[in-house]
C-alpha positions as CSV (number, residue, x, y, z in Angstrom):
1,M,-13.0,1.2,15.6
2,F,-12.4,-2.9,14.7
3,A,-9.3,-1.8,13.0
4,A,-8.1,0.4,15.9
5,I,-8.6,-2.5,18.1
6,F,-6.8,-4.6,16.0
7,N,-3.9,-2.6,15.7
8,L,-3.7,-2.3,19.5
9,G,-3.6,-6.4,19.9
10,W,-1.0,-6.6,17.1
11,A,0.9,-3.9,18.7
12,A,1.1,-5.5,22.2
13,T,1.8,-9.2,20.2
14,Q,4.3,-8.2,18.0
15,V,6.9,-6.3,20.8
16,S,6.5,-9.1,23.2
17,H,7.4,-11.7,20.4
18,M,10.6,-9.5,19.0
19,S,11.3,-9.0,22.6
20,M,11.7,-12.3,23.4
21,V,14.7,-13.1,21.0
22,N,17.2,-11.2,23.4
23,C,15.6,-12.5,26.3
24,M,16.4,-16.0,24.9
25,T,19.9,-15.8,24.9
26,L,22.7,-12.7,24.8
27,N,25.1,-14.5,21.8
28,S,25.0,-12.3,19.2
29,T,24.9,-14.9,16.3
30,S,21.9,-17.1,18.1
31,R,19.6,-13.7,17.8
32,V,20.4,-13.5,14.0
33,V,19.0,-16.8,13.7
34,L,16.4,-16.4,16.2
35,A,15.4,-12.9,13.9
36,S,16.0,-14.8,10.9
37,C,14.0,-17.9,11.8
38,R,11.2,-15.7,12.7
39,N,10.8,-13.9,9.6
40,A,11.2,-17.0,7.7
41,F,7.2,-18.3,9.6
42,T,6.2,-14.9,8.6
43,M,6.7,-15.7,5.2
44,V,5.3,-18.8,5.7
45,A,2.1,-17.0,6.9
46,N,2.0,-14.3,4.1
47,L,2.7,-17.4,1.5
48,S,-0.6,-18.7,2.7
49,L,-2.5,-15.9,2.4
50,Y,-1.2,-15.3,-1.2
51,A,-2.0,-19.0,-1.8
52,I,-5.5,-18.5,-1.0
53,A,-5.8,-15.1,-3.1
54,F,-4.1,-16.9,-6.1
55,T,-6.7,-19.5,-5.8
56,L,-9.4,-17.1,-5.7
57,F,-8.4,-14.8,-8.7
58,N,-8.6,-18.0,-11.2
59,L,-11.8,-18.9,-10.0
60,T,-13.7,-15.3,-10.2
61,T,-13.3,-12.9,-13.6
62,P,-14.1,-9.4,-12.5
63,R,-16.5,-8.2,-15.4
64,T,-15.3,-4.5,-15.2
65,H,-12.2,-2.3,-15.0
66,D,-13.9,-0.9,-11.5
67,D,-13.8,-4.5,-10.1
68,I,-10.0,-5.1,-11.0
69,E,-8.9,-1.5,-9.5
70,N,-11.0,-2.6,-5.9
71,Q,-10.0,-6.2,-5.5
72,V,-3.2,-7.8,2.8
73,E,9.7,-16.2,29.4
74,E,11.2,-17.2,31.0
75,G,14.8,-16.9,29.2
76,H,17.8,-14.6,30.8
77,S,16.3,-12.2,32.9
78,S,18.4,-9.2,33.8
79,R,18.5,-7.6,37.3
80,R,19.3,-4.4,36.5
81,D,16.8,-1.5,37.0
82,C,14.5,-0.8,33.9
83,K,16.4,2.0,31.7
84,N,14.6,5.2,31.6
85,P,13.4,6.1,28.4
86,V,15.6,9.2,28.6
87,Y,18.4,6.8,28.5
88,W,17.9,5.7,25.4
89,F,17.2,9.1,23.8
90,K,20.9,10.1,25.0
91,K,22.3,7.2,22.5
92,A,23.3,8.3,19.2
93,L,22.6,4.8,18.4
94,Y,19.4,4.5,19.0
95,Y,18.4,7.4,16.5
96,Q,20.4,5.3,14.0
97,V,18.9,1.9,14.2
98,A,15.6,3.4,14.6
99,L,16.3,5.3,11.2
100,I,17.4,2.3,9.6
101,Y,14.5,-0.2,11.1
102,V,11.8,2.9,9.6
103,L,13.7,3.0,6.1
104,T,13.7,-0.7,6.1
105,R,9.8,-1.2,6.7
106,L,9.2,1.4,4.3
107,V,10.7,-0.3,1.8
108,T,8.5,-3.7,2.4
109,N,5.3,-1.8,2.9
110,V,5.4,0.9,0.9
111,S,6.1,-1.4,-2.5
112,Q,4.0,-4.1,-1.0
113,A,0.8,-1.5,-1.0
114,F,1.2,-0.4,-4.6
115,L,2.4,-4.0,-6.2
116,A,-0.8,-5.0,-7.1
117,F,-1.6,-1.9,-8.8
118,Y,1.6,-1.9,-10.1
119,V,1.5,-5.4,-11.9
120,I,-2.3,-4.5,-13.0
121,N,-2.4,-0.8,-14.0
122,D,0.8,0.0,-15.1
123,L,2.0,-3.4,-16.4
124,Q,-1.6,-4.9,-17.6
125,M,-0.6,-8.4,-16.5
126,A,-3.0,-11.0,-15.8
127,Q,-5.3,-10.8,-12.6
128,S,-3.7,-13.6,-11.0
129,S,-0.3,-11.8,-11.0
130,K,-1.7,-9.9,-8.1
131,A,-1.4,-13.1,-6.2
132,L,1.7,-14.9,-8.2
133,I,4.1,-11.9,-7.7
134,P,3.8,-11.4,-4.2
135,A,3.9,-15.1,-3.7
136,I,7.4,-15.2,-5.8
137,I,8.6,-12.4,-3.4
138,F,7.5,-13.7,0.0
139,T,8.8,-17.7,-1.4
140,C,12.4,-15.9,-2.1
141,R,12.5,-14.4,1.3
142,F,11.6,-17.4,3.1
143,V,14.3,-19.4,1.5
144,V,16.7,-16.7,1.8
145,S,15.8,-16.4,5.6
146,V,16.5,-20.1,6.6
147,L,19.8,-19.9,4.6
148,L,20.7,-16.6,6.9
149,Q,20.5,-19.0,9.6
150,E,23.4,-21.1,8.5
151,T,25.7,-17.5,9.1
152,T,28.2,-16.8,11.9
153,W,27.3,-13.2,12.8
154,T,29.3,-10.2,13.7
155,S,28.4,-6.6,13.9
156,D,30.4,-5.7,10.1
157,R,28.9,-8.8,8.7
158,I,25.6,-7.2,9.8
159,K,26.3,-4.1,8.2
160,M,27.7,-5.3,5.2
161,V,24.7,-8.0,4.4
162,Y,22.3,-4.9,5.1
163,S,24.0,-2.9,2.6
164,T,23.9,-5.8,0.0
165,G,20.2,-5.7,0.4
166,C,19.8,-1.6,0.2
167,A,22.0,-2.4,-3.0
168,L,19.8,-5.1,-4.8
169,W,16.6,-2.9,-3.8
170,I,18.4,0.2,-5.8
171,V,18.6,-2.2,-8.6
172,C,15.0,-3.4,-8.2
173,G,13.6,0.0,-7.8
174,G,15.6,1.2,-11.0
175,G,13.8,-1.7,-12.6
176,F,10.1,-1.4,-11.6
177,L,10.7,2.4,-11.9
178,L,11.8,2.0,-15.8
179,L,10.1,-1.4,-16.7
180,P,7.8,-1.1,-19.8
181,Q,4.5,-2.7,-20.3
182,S,6.0,-4.9,-23.5
183,L,8.5,-6.5,-21.0
184,H,6.8,-7.5,-18.0
185,V,7.6,-10.6,-18.2
186,F,10.8,-9.1,-16.6
187,M,9.0,-8.6,-13.4
188,Y,9.1,-11.9,-12.5
189,R,13.1,-12.0,-12.3
190,L,12.9,-8.7,-10.4
191,S,10.2,-10.0,-8.1
192,V,13.0,-12.9,-7.0
193,L,15.5,-10.0,-6.6
194,A,13.4,-8.2,-4.2
195,G,12.4,-11.2,-2.4
196,V,16.0,-12.2,-1.7
197,A,16.7,-8.1,-0.8
198,N,13.6,-7.6,1.5
199,A,15.2,-11.0,3.7
200,L,18.5,-9.5,3.8
201,K,17.2,-6.3,4.8
202,T,14.8,-7.2,7.4
203,V,16.7,-9.7,9.2
204,T,19.5,-7.7,9.4
205,G,17.6,-4.6,10.3
206,I,16.0,-6.9,13.2
207,S,19.1,-7.7,14.5
208,M,20.8,-4.5,14.9
209,Q,17.8,-3.8,17.4
210,S,19.5,-7.0,19.4
211,Y,23.3,-5.1,19.2
212,L,21.1,-1.7,20.3
213,V,20.0,-3.4,23.4
214,G,23.0,-5.5,24.2
215,E,22.7,-6.5,27.9
216,D,20.0,-4.2,28.9
217,L,17.2,-6.7,28.5
218,N,15.0,-4.3,30.7
219,G,14.7,-2.2,27.8
220,N,13.5,-4.6,25.1
221,A,10.2,-3.6,25.0
222,F,10.7,0.4,24.9
223,V,13.1,-0.6,22.2
224,Y,11.1,-2.5,20.1
225,G,7.9,-0.5,21.0
226,S,9.0,3.0,20.6
227,L,10.8,1.6,17.2
228,S,7.9,-0.4,15.5
229,F,5.9,3.1,16.7
230,M,7.9,5.0,14.4
231,D,7.5,2.1,11.6
232,K,3.7,2.4,11.7
233,I,3.7,6.2,12.0
234,S,6.0,6.9,8.9
235,C,4.4,4.4,6.9
236,G,1.2,5.5,7.6
237,L,2.1,9.2,6.4
238,V,4.1,8.2,3.5
239,L,1.2,5.8,2.3
240,Y,-1.4,8.5,2.8
241,L,0.8,11.1,0.8
242,L,1.4,8.8,-2.0
243,E,-2.3,7.6,-2.2
244,S,-3.9,11.3,-1.9
245,Y,-2.4,12.0,-5.6
246,Q,-2.9,8.1,-6.5
247,N,-6.5,9.3,-8.6
248,S,-6.3,13.3,-8.8
249,S,-2.4,13.7,-10.7
250,Q,-1.7,13.7,-13.8
251,N,0.6,10.8,-14.7
252,L,4.3,12.1,-15.9
253,Q,5.3,10.4,-19.3
254,L,9.0,10.3,-19.5
255,P,10.5,11.7,-22.9
256,Y,12.6,9.0,-24.6
257,S,9.7,6.5,-23.7
258,P,6.6,7.3,-24.3
259,T,4.8,3.8,-23.4
260,I,6.3,4.3,-19.5
261,R,4.1,6.7,-17.6
262,L,5.3,7.7,-13.9
263,S,2.0,6.8,-12.2
264,I,1.6,7.0,-8.1
265,S,1.9,3.2,-7.8
266,R,5.0,3.2,-10.0
267,L,6.7,5.7,-8.3
268,G,5.4,3.5,-4.8
269,V,7.0,0.3,-5.9
270,G,9.9,1.9,-7.7
271,L,11.3,5.3,-6.8
272,V,10.5,5.4,-2.9
273,P,11.9,2.2,-1.7
274,A,14.9,2.7,-3.6
275,L,15.5,6.1,-2.3
276,C,14.8,4.5,1.4
277,A,17.6,1.7,0.6
278,F,19.8,4.4,-0.3
279,I,19.2,6.4,2.4
280,G,19.7,3.1,4.7
281,V,23.1,2.6,3.2
282,V,24.3,5.8,4.0
283,V,23.1,5.5,7.7
284,T,24.5,1.7,7.7
285,Y,27.7,3.1,6.8
286,T,27.8,5.7,9.8
287,L,27.1,2.8,12.6
288,K,29.4,2.0,15.1
289,F,28.6,-1.1,17.2
290,R,29.9,-1.9,20.5
291,A,31.4,-4.9,20.2
292,P,29.8,-7.5,22.7
293,A,31.5,-8.0,25.9
294,W,29.6,-10.7,27.4
295,K,29.5,-14.5,27.6
296,P,26.7,-16.4,26.4
297,L,24.3,-17.8,29.2
298,M,23.3,-20.6,26.5
299,E,25.0,-22.8,23.9
300,P,24.9,-21.1,20.5
301,L,21.9,-22.1,18.4
302,L,24.9,-23.2,15.9
303,S,27.3,-24.9,18.1
């Protein structure tokens, strides 16, 4: 019950907070900068959590294998009538952006959910790596999110940067999938690449929603709310399907490398995110954003 109450409050907070971006400015570059800034401070919160976890894991020593396994406006308001949900359902761009956002969240959420199992069970790394590896990823996400604020954004550049993030994640996914236990030190390098890819995908994926909304500011809540709902449903289903087989299925052994077994955690960190990233590139290629015809009602953040 408490989990349900928490998620209701989190959804209300998240949707309203994301909607503020479009109400604060109509300038496309400023919207991306705000989304990037939001993502950067999200990483600050996550890093604080993993700093605490890293300290705790170094201070405590699990005694059994079970212990290891069981250890996450007033701005520019539009005077137009509020758009009916049917209006958005008739737009092909809505479904394209929704699919891209869902795929983006699947990449980050699914990989993060299985990351601890992967580094401990598959790579047999130190217990503290459950905190250190995610901390590296979030640090890189923070740095890249800050750097993205210095860029002037257009629809084509957003598509290009998003595709770059997807390409990097495909490389990371392949590395996670095929990384043997004896070369687990390369996990740190792949973590840096994954953090960069996550930042590129998250910032531009959220910014695409701003391009979808455009001047229809009264449609903010529905767009962000409906896409967030799709994100949580899809992530829940994928995690449920993967975790339902985590303890019951036999690990597949690669014929050319007897040391690599395709466990559910390895598939969840490597294969599933890589497939989602590949589909994201394909969908991004089909996107056709309407060039913004408005003039900014306030000075751009990077003027």
